[in-house]
N, C-alpha and C positions, 0 to 999 in steps of 0.2 A: 584296600577295602573294595570289594566288588560292587558293581553298580546296583545290585539288587538287595544287598544286606545292610543292616545297621541303620535304617532310617529312623529319625526321631520325629515325633509328631508335636505340633504346636499350633497356635492360632494362625489362620491364613494371613498373609502379609501382602500389602499393596506395593511396597517398594523396599529398597535395600536398607533404608533408615529404620523402618519398622522391623525388618528381618534382623538387623544387628541388635536392636533393643530386645527382641524376643529371645535371641540366643544368649544374650548377656544375663538373662534371668534363668538360664539353664546351665550353670557352670559344671555340673557333674556329667552332663551328657555331651558337652562340647569340648573337643580336644584343645589342649593348650596351644596357643599361638596359631590357631586356625585363621584363615582369611576368607573373606567373602568373594564370590564371583558375580558377574553379571552377564546376562545373555540378551542381546539386542537383535531385532529382526528388521531388516531394511529391504526395500524394494528398489533395485537399480533402474535407471532409465534405460529402456530397451526398445528398439523399433518394434512396431506391431507385427512385423513379419517374423520376429524371433520369439521363441518360447520364453515366457516370463519365468524368472527364477527369484528366489529370495536369498538374501545374504544373512546368515546367522553369525553374529559376532560373539565370540566367547572370550571373556577377558576378566582380569582382576577388577574388583570394584574400584581400586585406586587408579586405574589406567584411564586416561582421557581418550575417548574414541569418537571423534567427530565423524559425522556421516560421510563427509567428502573424502576423508582418509580411508574409511572402510571401503568406499566405492573404488578408490584408487588402487587399493590392495588387490582387487580382482580384475582391474583393467577397465572398470566402468567410469564414465565421465561424472556421474552424480548419482545420488541415491537419497531416498527419503524413507521415513519410518513406514513400515508396512501396516496396512489397515487390519483391524482385529479379525474381520471375516476372512481375509487372505491368510492370516496366521492359522486360524482354526482349520481352514480348508487344507492347507499344506502340511501342518504339523499335528492336527487333531487335538490341540490344547488351547486354552485361553491364553491371551498375551502374558498375563501375570504368572502363568505356570510354565512358561517356556524355559528349557534348559538344554544342555548338550544331549541329555538323555531322551529328549523329545525326538531326536533324529534317529531314524531306523533305516534298515535296508529297503523298506517299502517306499519311504518318502525321500530318500537321499538323492534321487536323480534330479529333483527340482530345487536343490539347495546347494549353495556354496558356503563353506565355513571360513571365516577369518579368525584365526587363532592367535591370541595375544602372546607375543614372545615372553613378556613378563610372567604370564601364567605358566608357560612351559618351563621357565627357569625357577618357579616357586618351589621351595623345599618343604614348606609347611602344608598341613592338610587344607584342602580347598572346599568350602561349603557350596553345595549344589542342591537345587530343588529337583527331586526326582519326578519332574513333570507335574508337580503339585506344590503350590505355594504354602500349603499347610504342613509340609514335610521337608526335612533337610537330611542330606547324607554328606559324608566327608570323603573326598577322593584325593588321590595324589594326581599330580599333573600327568604322570605316566598312565594312570588309570583312564583319565579323560582322553588322552591321545589314543589309547588302545581301543576304547569304545568307538571313537569316530572312525578309526581304521577299519573296524569290523563291519561298520555300516556301508562302507564303500563310498561315502560322501567325499566330494572334492574339498581338500583342506589347503588353505593358504596361510602360512605363518607370517605374521607381520609385527615389526618392531615399532610400536607407536611412540616410544621414547625418542627414537631417531627423528621421527617427524616433528615431535614437539621441540626438539633441540634445534632443528633446522628452520622452523617456521619464522623466527624473528630475523633471520639473516637475509639480507637483500643482495642479490648478485650485482656486481658492478656492471653498469650499462656501457656497452661499446659505443664509442663516439662515432657519429655518422652525420653526414651533411643532410639536412632536411630542406625541402623546398619551402621557402618562406620569403615574404617580402620584407622591406625595411620596417623595423619596429616603430609603431606609432605611439605618440604620447597621448595617454587617455585624459590628461588634465585639460579642463576646459578654460579657455581664456575668459576672464571676467566672471568666474564662478562665484565670487564673493557676493554678486548681486542675486544670483538665483539659487544658492545653497548647494546644489549638486555640483561637485567639482571634478567628476569623471564622466567620460563619454560612454553612453550605453553601447554604442557600436564597437567600441574598442576594448573596454574593460567591463564586461557585463556583470561579473560577480561583484566587482567594486561598486558599480552603479546600484545593483540590487540591495546591497547592504546599506548604502546611503539613503535610498528612497524610503526604506523601512524605518530607519532611525530618525532621519531629518523630517520625514513625513509623518512622524509620530504614530506609526502603526504598531511598533513594538518597543520594548525596552529590554536591555540585557539583564540577566540575573546572575547571581553568584554561583549557581549550579550550572556547569557547562551543558549546553544542549537544551536548556529550558529558557523560556522567554515570557515576558509579561505582554499579554495582549491588551493594548491600550484601547480606549473607547472607539477610536476610528476603525480599528480592525474588528473588535468584538461586536460592534453594531452591525457590521456586515454579516457576521456569523448569526446574529439574532434574526436578520431578515431571511437568511437561508433556512433557519429553523422554522420561521413562520410559514414560509412557502412549502417546505416539505411536510410539516405537521398538517397543514390544511389539505394537502393531497392524500397523504397516507391514511388520515382519519376517515376520509370519504370512502375508502375501500375496506374499512373495518380494522385497521391497525390501531392498537392502543399503546400509549407511552407508559413506561414503567421504569424502575431503577433497581439494579442488582448490586450487591456489595462489591467494593473494589478489591477486597482481599480474597485470596485463593489459598486453601490449604495445600500442602505438598501432596497429600493423599489424593485430593480432587484433581490436581494438575496431572498426576500420573495416570488418571483415567484416559488421558490423551497422550500417553507416553510414546505412542507411535509417531507423534509429531514433535514431541518436546526435546528429543535428543539434540537435534541441530539448532533448536531455538533457545536452549538453556542459557547461553552466554548473554542473551538480551533480557532475561528475567531479573527484575529487582526484588530483593528479599528484605523483609523486616525480621531482624534477629533479636532485637532488644526491646524491652518496655522499661523506660528509665534506665537504671543500671543493672537490671535483671535480664539474663538471657531467657528468651522464650523457650518453652519445652520443645516446640517445633517451629522452625522458620515459616513465615507466611509470605506468599508471593503477592506483589501488587499487580493487579490485572494487566496481563499482556495481551489478552484477548478473552472472549467471554463464553466460549463453547462449554467449558467445564463448569462454569457458573450457572449458565442458563438451562442447558439441556437436562440436567438432573431434575430441575423443576418441571420441564416438559414431561418427563417420564412419570412424575407424580400427578401432574394435572390432567394429562390426556389419558382417559380410561375408556372412553367410548367414542365411536364415530360421531356421536352427537356433540362431543367437545370440539369438533373440528368445523371450520378452520380455526386455528389458534394463532393469533398474530400479535407479536409484541415488538416494540422498538424502545431503545433507550439512548439518551443523549448523555455522554460521559467522556471522561478522559482515559487514555491508555498510556501505560509506561512501557517503552521498549528501550533498554539501556544501550542505545546505539553508540558504538565507539568510533564511527567514521566522523569526518568533518561535518558538523551540523549545519543545516541551512534552514533559517526560519520558514515556517509553514510547510516546507517540503521534507525535511529530515530532522526530526527533533526527538528528544528522549521522552517528552510527554506531549501528546497531541490530543486535540478534541475531535470527536467523531460522533456519528450516529450509526447505530447498528440495528438492523431489523432481523428478527428470527421468526419464521413462520412455519406452520405445519398444516398439511392438507391430507385428505384421504386419497386423492388421485394425482397422477402426474399432470393431467390436463390443467388442473387448477394451479399447480406450481408454474407451469409454462406460461399461463396467462399473467400471473403476478410478476414473474421475472421481467417481462417486457413492460408491464405497467410501471414498475419502479424504475426501470432503466430510462423510460421516457421522462419520469420526474427528474432524474439526475440530469438528463439532457436539458430539461427546462431550467434547472439551476444555472447551468453554464450559459445557455443561449438566451433565456428570457431575463434572467437577473444580471448575470455578469457580462453579457454581450460577448461571450466567447464561443466560437463555433466548435462543434465536436463531430466526430464520425461514430455512428452507432454500429456495433458489430459483435461478433462472437469470437472468443479466444480460440486459438488452435488447441489441439489436445496437449501439446507440449506446454503451452502457456496458461491453460486453465487452472483453476484452483484444484490441486491434487486432493482427491477424496470427494470432489463434487462430480456431478454428472456433466454439467457444462457451465461455462461462464460467459456472460454477456458484459459488454464494456462500452464506455464512451471514451474516445481517444482524442486528445487535444494536440496542439502543435505550438512550440515556442519559436517564433521566427528568428530571433537573434542568435539562437544556438542551432537552429535547424533540426531540433530533436522532437520526437514525439513524447507525450506524457500521458500516462493512464489517468483518466479523470475520476472514474468511479466504476464499480463493478456490481453486478447483480447475478448471484449464483443460484443455479438449481443444484442442490446437494444430493438429489435423488434420495435413496434410503440408507446411505452409508452411515450417517450419524445416528439415525433412528435405530439401526442395528447395534451400533456401538453403545448407545445409551438406553437401549431397550424401551423405545417409545413405540408402542403398538396398540392396536384396537381390534375388537372383534370384527369379523367380516360381515358387513350389513347385508350382503347378498344372500346369506343363508336363509332359506325359507322354512316355515314351520314344518316340522316332520323330517327335515333333511338332517343328515349327519353334520355336526358342527364343523365348519371349515376352519382351517388354521388362521390365527390372527394375522393382521396385516401391519407391517411396519409403515409408519406414516411417511409421506413425502415432504421434504423440507426445502426451504429457501433461506438464504442469508444475503444481506445486501447492506451496503453502507457507503458513506461519504465523509471525508474529513476536512479539516481546515486547510488542506492542500489547495483547495479551490481558490483560496484567497491569494496564495502565492502565484498560481497560474494566471489569475486575473491581472495582478500587478505586472508580471513579466510581459504580458501581451500588450497591455494598454499604456503602460508608463512610457515617458519620453525623457528627453534630456533636461527638461525643467522639473521633472519629478513624477508624482503619481497622477494618474488620470482615472477617476472613478466613474463608472456608469451611474447615471442618476438613480436607478431603482434600488441600488444598495448603498449609495453614499451616505455617510453619517449626516452631512449637510449637503443638500442639493444646490443651495444658493447662498452666496455670501454678499452682503450689501456693504459697500465701502463709501464713506463720504469723500468727496473730492472738491477741489477749488477753494479750500480754506487753508489758512496758514496762521502764523503768529499774529499777524496784523488784523485778522478777522475779529470783529466785535463780538463780545460774549453773547449779546442778544441774537445776532445773526447766526452764530454757531448753534445756540440752543434751539432756534427755530428750525434750522436745517436738520438737527438731530431728531426733533419732534416729527418732522416729515418722514425720516427714515424709520422711526418706530412704527408709524402708521403703515408704511410699506411692509414692514415685518409682520404686523398683525393681519394685513390683507393676505399675504402669502400663507401664513399659518392657517387662516380660515379656509384656504384653498387646498389644504393638505400638503403644502410644500414644507420640507425641512429646511429652515433658513436660520442663518446666524448673521448678526450685524457686528461690524468691527468699529467700535467708537474709541478705540485706544488713541490717545493723543501724543504719544511719544515716538510714533513712527510716521514716516511719510506715506502718502498713498502708493507710490511706486514700490516701497518696501512691502506694504500690505499685499499689493498685487502678486508679487513674487512669492510671498509666504503662502498665500492661499492657493496659488498655482502649484506650488510644491506639494501641498496637502491634497491636491487632486479634486477640489470642489468643482463640480461640473459647470456651474454658471456664476459669473460675477455680475452684479448690478452696481453701477457707479451712479452716485447721486450728489450733485453739487448745486451751486446757485443757478447755473445755466439750465440744468435739468428741472429745478424747482420752478423757474420762470416759464419754461416751455411745457411743463406738465408731463414729463416723460422720464424714463431712466435709460441709461446706456448699458447695453448688455455685452458681455464678452464670454464666448464659449471657451471652455478649457480644452476641448479636444481639437479645435481648429484655430482658435484665436480670433475667429470672426466676430466683428462688432456690429450691432444693430441697435435700434431704438424701439422701446415699447411704451405706449402711452400709459400713464398711471391708472387710468380708468379701465384699461384692458389687462392689467397685471394678473388678476385672478383667473382669467381664461387663457391668456397667451403664454404665461410662464410655464404652466404644466404642459402645454402643447410643445413648447420649445424643448423642454426636458425630454419629452418622448421622442422628439426628432433627434436629439443628441444620442439617446439610447440606441435608436435604430441605426443611426449613422455609424456609431462605434461598432455595432455588430457587423454591419455591411462591410466596413473597412477591414475588420479582422477576418471575416469570411472570405473576402476576395483574396487576401494574402494567403490564407490557408489553402484555398482551392488552387492558387497559382503554384503552390509547392507540392501538390499531390500529382505525381508524374506516373503515367502508365509506361512501363518498360517492357519491351518485347524481345530485347536482345541483351544478353548478360553483359556485354562489353560496355553498355550504357549505365549499368546499375551503380557501381561505385562512383563514377563521375557525378551521377545525379545526387547521391548522398553527399558528396563533397560540396555540391552546390546548395546545401541546406534544404534538401527535399526529402519527402517520404515517398516511397515507391510502391506502386501496385504491380504485382507480377502474377502470371499464371503459374500456380503452384500445386503440387500433389498433396500438400498438407501433412506429409509424414514427418515424424520427429527427426529421423536421421537426415532428411533433406533440409530441414530447418537448421540443423547443426552445420550442414554443408554451407548454407548461405552465410552463417556467422563466420565460419572459417575462411571462406573465400573473400569476404568483404572486409575482414579485419586488416588493420595496418600490418604490414610485414614486420616481423620481429627484427630488430636491428642486428646486423651481422649476417643475415641470410644471403644477401647478394651485394653487389657493388653499386647498385643503382640508388640514386637519392630517393628518399621517401617523400610522399605527399603527406605533410603533417596534418592535413585536413581530414584524411581518411579516418573513419571511426576505429579507434584503437581496439575496442572490444568487439567490433563487428556489428552487423545489423541483426535485429531480431524481429520476429513477427509482432505486429501491434494488434491486428485483428483481421477477421474475415468480414469485410463490410457487408451489412445487410443490403445496401444499395450497390449492386455490382455494376461496374462501368460498361460491361458488355457480356454477352453470352460466350461461354467457353466452346470453341468449335469442336465438333466431334472428332476424336482421335488426336486432339492437341496434346503434346507432351509438356511436362513440367519444364520451365525455362532454365532451371539450375543446371549448369554444366555437368554432364555425366549421368544425370537422372533420366531414366527411360520410362518412368511411370507416367501415367496420364494425368494431366492437370485437372484438378477438382474445382478450384475457384480462383478468382483474383484475390490475392492476399496482400495486405498492407504491411510493408516492412519499413523500418527506419532505425536510426540511432535513437537511444532512449535517454531522456533527461533524468539525471540522478534524482531519486525522490526519497520516500520515507524508508524507515528501517526495513531490513529484509524480513520477509515473512518467515514464520517458523518452518514452513514446509515448502516454500517456493521462492524463486529468486527475483520476484518483481515487487510484490506488495503484501501488506498484512493480510491475515487470513480472510477477513471479510473483505476480500479483495485488496485492493490497494488502498483503498479509500484514499 
């Protein structure tokens, strides 16, 4: 059948499931044994110096076509789904209408086709949209190949089945001597007394698991990758909520809540993102024992849920700015090794979505919110961060630019993205048709075209709790900053034993209750431990493990002298405070602890931010658990070069022993710090070997702490950044 004849008309369809259903209702018009096709449009990563092209993937509906394999087929390193406006510009049709017939001799020069070998081998008629999702024609594989050949487009045939069959196979690793010292035993002698029985310096993952469970931050659940947030951790999240709510409400943001369920049809509105993200989407397919007519996704992200509302709500420039935030959970069915707070299948986050008339307004808010995120880390969690802007390679694809706060985990020597605030530009407002009339039109003038609104998105997740624990915790357990600790003070009776008279014990306990009431009236979160089946030493270790910032000891000696003995969790330092001064001195001491914890962490971070001016010093600095500032040209191909040159050599490449400390995946850019360490000298070249481009800025590079599930369209963090 020729491309131009025999089209059948039907209702417009949003996806292949709807298409299949529509065709099933037209048995007379549809050839027996016909099969559906699919056409995907991807944008490969290309240096700015090269002309951007699109990849059009033409395949059978049944063929799995991951974006990375499609990119590999044309020799590209990676690809992501193309934006709707890019598709319309290149092919002249809307995304849902794309088909092989959208390719013509006019647009073929900017396109490469990846043609599914399964489709080429198909003997049955193949259903194709003739550049219109409300029409279907049936072509043979030979017809499709013939049409593409006539357009002159470059076609690469690819066998996705071979890729699928090869994926689970892991090649045997060549044996090779690595540079390593004698293996240390992570077990801590005498651990029965302190609860944590592995050394943080030697077995960091084992230590992290133990402080979370023995410190009663989480409990494990019978669904892998999901965790119970116990009161000690959830109370921290509540304090973060209070802090952010008080700030964002001052600038006009309102809290709301959108449903957690997403229809497949709605999800496909973002199908330029969803192809690579699909494996992480969890679906509801049954209600009781009955199959649902259409599976429903559990919220993996909220653009397709929130932005249709924006399109309905925003009708005039008078509706702007429009600022919403929601606190919710998100499900990403991550199949990697889960890590509580950092990489989980369900996590809590806050996501803000806002719309403005002008770019200047979005620019202002992006930085306001970023400063609030920095405040969460620095003012609440006593964790230092570096504020900066992501490079073009690492920004949120689809956004105009991304700002970030970057942290550092000393025991791993890795950077970790703390939170991101994105200026989305007008990309999503064009995708979801969010526009207003141009208010600059004056009376009597010809009406100006409508304006697509400018948008931001920003968010922060429970990852912050994991970062705080990793930075402050020690060999005894958790160390909580006072401003977020569930309990800031624990009061423990001392100097009593089995021989103590009941009247003396009761009198001492009565004094402790009065101390508790005094501290509560001063706004201190306090708990008293009057359990009588444990010794004071056991209680000391137990509350140290749980990270309570300050311990007050009170016994007969303290009662007689009218004071309490204090013990700081962060330093172990002991002092005395007179009971009459508790209401004033304890809050002061807690603030001192908070500031000292930040100062200590900040000094460690600063000591591991190294300026590098010679490439030979770069990898050794990374090996020494540093993050590195280098003068860089900020081009994507040069970032790839940094990653390639800094990666640990693949085993078998040469006969030299490897340094096992080298970052196996290579270094990546963390951000372009707002606070530059020095001015780039005029004419200064990029520091990366072989690069002759001029240096644009000092850029921060480092190994990256594994974190939350992969974003649907980028390889660092979820769409609203990493949160």
